[in-house]
C-alpha positions as CSV (number, residue, x, y, z in Angstrom):
1,M,0.4,77.9,-33.4
2,Q,1.5,77.3,-29.8
3,R,4.8,75.4,-29.8
4,C,7.8,75.2,-27.4
5,E,10.8,76.6,-29.3
6,I,13.2,74.1,-27.8
7,T,11.4,70.8,-27.4
8,G,8.8,71.3,-30.1
9,K,6.0,70.3,-27.7
10,G,2.7,71.5,-29.2
11,I,-1.1,71.1,-29.1
12,T,-2.4,67.6,-28.3
13,F,-5.8,66.5,-29.5
14,G,-8.2,64.1,-27.8
15,C,-11.7,63.5,-26.6
16,Q,-13.5,64.8,-23.5
17,V,-15.7,62.1,-22.1
18,S,-18.6,63.1,-19.8
19,H,-20.1,61.0,-17.0
20,S,-22.8,59.7,-19.3
21,H,-20.0,58.8,-21.8
22,R,-20.9,61.4,-24.4
23,V,-17.7,62.2,-26.4
24,S,-16.7,65.6,-27.7
25,N,-13.4,66.8,-29.2
26,R,-11.0,68.9,-27.1
27,I,-7.4,70.1,-27.2
28,W,-4.7,70.5,-24.6
29,R,-2.3,73.5,-25.0
30,P,1.2,73.5,-23.7
31,N,1.9,75.9,-20.8
32,L,4.2,78.4,-22.6
33,Q,6.2,81.1,-20.8
34,T,8.3,83.8,-22.4
35,T,11.9,83.9,-21.0
36,K,15.3,85.2,-22.0
37,I,18.2,82.8,-22.5
38,I,21.8,83.6,-23.5
39,I,23.0,81.9,-26.6
40,N,26.6,82.6,-27.8
41,G,26.6,85.8,-25.7
42,V,23.3,87.1,-27.1
43,A,20.2,87.4,-25.0
44,V,17.2,85.9,-26.9
45,K,13.6,85.9,-25.9
46,V,12.0,82.4,-26.4
47,K,8.7,80.8,-25.6
48,V,9.3,77.5,-23.8
49,C,7.0,75.1,-21.9
50,T,7.3,75.0,-18.1
51,K,8.9,71.6,-18.1
52,T,11.8,73.0,-20.2
53,L,11.9,76.1,-18.2
54,K,12.5,74.1,-15.0
55,S,15.5,72.5,-16.7
56,L,16.8,75.9,-17.9
57,K,16.4,77.7,-14.6
58,G,19.6,77.9,-12.7
59,S,21.7,76.6,-15.6
60,N,24.7,78.4,-16.9
61,E,25.4,79.2,-20.5
62,V,27.4,75.9,-21.1
63,E,24.5,73.8,-19.7
64,I,22.0,75.7,-21.8
65,M,24.0,75.0,-24.9
66,Q,24.1,71.3,-24.1
67,I,20.3,71.3,-23.7
68,L,19.9,73.1,-27.1
69,K,22.3,70.7,-28.8
70,A,20.5,67.7,-27.4
71,N,17.2,69.0,-28.8
72,A,18.7,70.2,-32.1
73,D,16.2,68.3,-34.3
74,T,13.2,70.1,-32.6
75,L,14.5,73.6,-32.3
76,S,12.6,76.4,-34.0
77,A,14.2,77.9,-37.2
78,R,15.1,81.1,-35.4
79,L,17.0,79.3,-32.6
80,S,18.7,77.0,-35.1
81,K,20.0,80.0,-37.0
82,I,21.3,81.7,-33.9
83,L,22.9,78.4,-32.7
84,S,24.8,77.9,-35.9
85,K,26.5,81.3,-35.8
């Protein structure tokens, strides 16, 4: 399942409504990008949405750790394990 490993942003469901107002189901997927971030001196590949990527870009390791701790409840299990070391 597509999910941002930091913010937990995932697939959203809704309805597609045509001009004649016929309704059909559809989904919106997050725009995930694979990037490397440094956590506790270890380079880790993560899949993050582009909104999160903008906040990570240009940040140093201390700022990245603050972002990760702010989103501690939505982190993936893999990142939580690395962060706790």
